[in-house]
C-alpha positions in Angstrom: 84.8 154.1 65.0 88.4 154.4 63.8 89.7 154.9 67.3 87.8 151.8 68.5 89.1 149.7 65.6 92.7 150.9 66.3 92.3 150.0 70.0 91.1 146.5 69.0 94.0 146.2 66.6 96.4 147.2 69.4 95.0 144.5 71.7 95.4 141.9 68.9 99.0 143.1 68.3 99.8 142.7 72.0 98.4 139.1 71.9 100.3 138.3 68.8 103.5 139.6 70.3 103.0 137.6 73.4 102.5 134.3 71.6 105.2 135.2 69.1 107.7 135.2 72.0 106.5 131.7 72.9 106.8 130.6 69.3 110.4 132.0 69.1 111.4 130.3 72.3 110.0 127.0 71.0 111.8 127.4 67.7 115.1 128.2 69.4 114.6 125.2 71.7 114.0 122.9 68.8 117.1 124.2 66.9 119.2 123.7 70.1 117.7 120.3 70.8 115.9 121.6 73.9 112.3 121.4 74.9 111.5 125.1 75.5 108.6 126.4 77.7 106.3 123.4 78.3 105.4 123.3 82.0 102.6 125.9 82.2 99.3 124.6 80.7 99.4 122.6 77.5 102.8 122.9 75.8 103.4 126.2 77.6 100.5 128.2 76.0 99.9 130.3 79.1 103.6 131.1 79.6 103.5 134.4 77.7 100.5 135.6 79.7 102.2 134.8 83.0 105.4 136.5 81.9 103.5 139.6 81.1 101.6 139.5 84.4 104.9 139.1 86.2 106.4 142.1 84.5 103.4 144.4 84.9 103.1 143.6 88.6 106.8 144.2 89.4 108.0 147.5 90.8 109.2 150.1 88.3 112.5 151.3 89.6 113.9 154.7 88.6 117.7 155.4 89.1 118.6 158.1 91.5 120.3 160.4 88.9 117.9 159.7 86.1 115.6 162.3 84.4 112.5 160.8 85.8 109.8 162.0 83.3 111.8 161.2 80.2 112.9 157.9 81.7 109.3 156.8 82.2 107.9 158.2 79.0 110.5 157.0 76.5 109.4 153.3 76.3 105.7 154.3 76.3 106.4 156.6 73.3 108.2 153.8 71.5 105.2 151.4 72.1 102.7 154.1 70.9 104.7 154.7 67.7 105.0 150.9 67.1 101.2 150.7 67.3 100.7 153.9 65.2 102.8 152.6 62.3 100.2 149.8 61.8 97.8 152.5 60.5 99.9 152.5 57.3 98.5 149.1 56.3 95.5 150.0 54.2 93.8 146.6 54.2 93.4 146.8 57.9 91.9 150.3 57.9 89.8 150.7 54.8 87.9 153.7 56.2 91.1 155.7 56.4 92.0 157.6 53.3 95.6 158.7 53.4 97.2 159.3 50.0 100.7 159.9 51.6 101.0 156.7 53.6 104.6 156.2 52.5 105.5 159.6 53.8 103.7 158.7 57.1 105.7 155.5 57.2 108.9 157.6 56.6 108.1 159.9 59.5 107.0 157.3 62.1 109.9 155.0 61.2 112.4 157.8 61.6 111.0 159.0 64.9 110.9 155.6 66.6 114.7 155.8 67.1 114.2 158.7 69.4 112.5 156.5 72.0 115.7 154.5 72.2 117.8 157.7 72.2 115.8 159.2 75.1 115.7 156.0 77.1 119.4 155.7 76.9 120.1 159.3 77.7 117.6 159.7 80.6 119.2 157.2 83.0 122.8 158.7 83.0 124.3 155.2 82.8 127.5 154.4 80.8 126.1 151.0 79.6 122.9 152.6 78.3 125.0 155.5 76.8 127.0 152.9 74.7 123.8 151.1 73.7 122.2 154.4 72.7 125.2 155.6 70.6 125.3 152.2 68.8 121.6 152.3 68.1 121.6 155.9 66.7 124.6 155.3 64.5 123.1 152.0 63.2 119.7 153.6 62.5 121.2 156.5 60.6 123.4 154.2 58.6 120.7 151.8 57.5 117.9 154.4 57.2 119.9 156.0 54.4 119.8 152.6 52.5 116.2 151.8 53.5 114.8 155.2 52.6 116.6 155.2 49.2 115.1 151.9 48.5 111.6 153.1 49.3 112.1 156.2 47.2 113.0 154.0 44.3 109.8 152.1 44.7 107.8 155.4 44.9 109.3 156.5 41.6 108.5 153.1 40.0 104.9 153.3 41.0 104.6 157.1 40.6 102.7 157.4 43.9 103.0 158.2 47.6 100.3 155.6 48.5 101.2 152.3 50.0 97.9 151.0 48.5 99.3 151.7 45.1 102.6 150.0 46.1 100.6 146.9 47.0 98.4 146.9 43.9 101.4 147.4 41.5 103.6 144.8 43.2 105.3 142.6 40.6 108.1 140.1 40.3 110.3 143.0 39.4 110.3 144.1 43.1 112.1 140.8 44.1 115.4 142.4 43.0 115.2 144.6 46.1 114.2 141.7 48.4 117.6 140.8 49.9 118.5 144.4 50.7 115.1 145.0 52.2 115.5 141.9 54.5 118.9 143.2 55.7 117.6 146.7 56.3 114.6 145.3 58.2 116.9 143.3 60.5 119.1 146.3 61.1 116.2 148.8 61.6 114.4 146.4 64.0 117.6 145.8 65.9 117.3 142.1 65.4 120.2 139.6 65.5 122.8 139.6 64.0 122.4 143.4 64.2 121.2 143.7 67.8 123.8 146.2 68.9 121.4 148.4 70.9 121.1 145.6 73.4 124.1 143.2 73.0 123.3 141.4 76.3 126.6 139.5 76.3 128.6 142.7 75.9 126.7 145.7 77.4 124.5 144.2 80.1 121.5 144.6 77.9 122.4 148.0 76.5 119.9 150.8 76.4 117.3 149.1 78.6 119.7 148.0 81.4 118.0 149.9 84.3 114.4 149.3 83.2 112.2 147.0 85.2 108.6 146.0 85.4 106.2 147.5 82.9 108.8 149.8 81.3 111.0 146.8 80.5 108.0 145.1 78.9 107.2 148.2 76.8 110.6 148.2 75.2 110.3 144.6 74.0 106.6 144.9 73.0 107.6 147.8 70.7 110.4 145.8 69.2 108.3 142.8 68.4 105.3 144.8 67.2 107.6 146.5 64.6 108.9 143.0 63.7 105.5 141.6 63.0 104.6 144.8 61.1 107.7 144.2 58.9 106.6 140.7 58.2 103.2 141.9 56.9 104.8 144.7 54.9 107.3 142.3 53.2 104.4 140.0 52.3 102.3 142.9 50.8 105.1 144.5 48.8 107.0 141.4 47.5 104.5 138.5 47.3 101.0 140.0 47.0 101.2 139.4 43.2 101.5 135.6 43.8 98.2 135.2 45.6 94.7 136.7 45.7 94.1 139.2 48.4 93.0 136.9 51.2 94.0 137.7 54.7 94.5 134.0 55.6 97.2 133.5 52.9 98.8 136.8 53.7 98.9 135.9 57.4 100.5 132.5 56.6 103.2 134.1 54.6 103.8 136.7 57.3 104.0 133.9 59.8 106.6 132.2 57.7 108.7 135.4 57.7 108.4 135.6 61.5 109.8 132.1 61.6 112.5 133.2 59.1 113.6 136.1 61.4 113.8 133.7 64.3 115.8 131.3 62.2 118.3 134.1 61.3 118.6 134.9 65.0 119.6 131.3 65.7 121.9 130.8 62.8 124.1 133.9 62.7 126.3 135.3 65.4 126.5 139.1 66.1 128.5 141.1 63.6 131.4 143.3 64.6 130.2 146.9 64.9 132.7 148.2 62.3 131.6 145.5 59.9 128.0 146.6 60.4 128.8 150.2 59.4 131.0 149.1 56.5 128.2 146.9 55.1 125.8 149.8 55.1 127.9 152.6 53.6 130.3 150.6 51.4 128.2 147.7 50.2 124.4 148.2 50.5 124.2 151.9 49.6 126.3 151.6 46.4 124.2 148.5 45.5 121.0 150.4 45.9 122.4 153.3 43.8 123.5 150.8 41.1 120.0 149.3 41.1 118.6 152.8 40.7 120.8 153.4 37.7 119.7 150.0 36.2 116.0 150.9 36.6 116.4 154.3 34.9 115.0 152.9 31.6 111.9 151.6 33.3 111.4 154.9 35.1 111.8 156.8 31.8 109.3 154.5 30.1 106.8 155.2 32.8 107.2 158.9 32.4 
């Protein structure tokens, strides 16, 4: 039963990702005073399905000097992990009882970067090598901030369960909200922190040689994690504002998906040295200062 529900969830995520790409293109078009996709069907609604059909019917090319098996498996592993991380949302899987969901989220979130690492290493391409190195350094830098922030929340709620994190959400958590948004953008490799791709600089970075279905898997994984992040932000920071109704939660998550597209349109890409400086010299000290400020609350709970 769990496996069937997870498969249905994966299909729904794929459909959501497909139409989110259309939504993002429409939003970018409106901000740039352009029309966006509108030729296929009504206002371009079939465009994502045709784009997916085109990608999955194209030939998958493998570079001559590439490590063939790792090259093919890396994007599939990334997509599987992106689907697997959705299991940590307890309201979607009530029949699963995992008391250490935050630990599971830690593990899966840390392992996802290896799909980018392996895909960049396997093709023996200098462009993908640069994109891989950028991505790994960026993930290590911002994971230190992101994981420290999550550990703070774990100490505040005295639990490893994401369900407890949702149930004990309060206005106090909004103090962490700006840092959480920045870390989400950096961990998801979204603009203005999209250094793993950097199309204008690196010929699309780590996925340069991918074509067909493997190219689609890379972007499906990225957008699936982005939509998961929208729901996670809604549950952690805003669940105390509204009753637990999936319609309202979905609307707020949809707003954050628009918000991330808005950020992509508004801000240009950072310099890479500024990205690392922001992580180690600004965000990490800020999180540690917040931790010191919340010590009285932690001692009161104990």
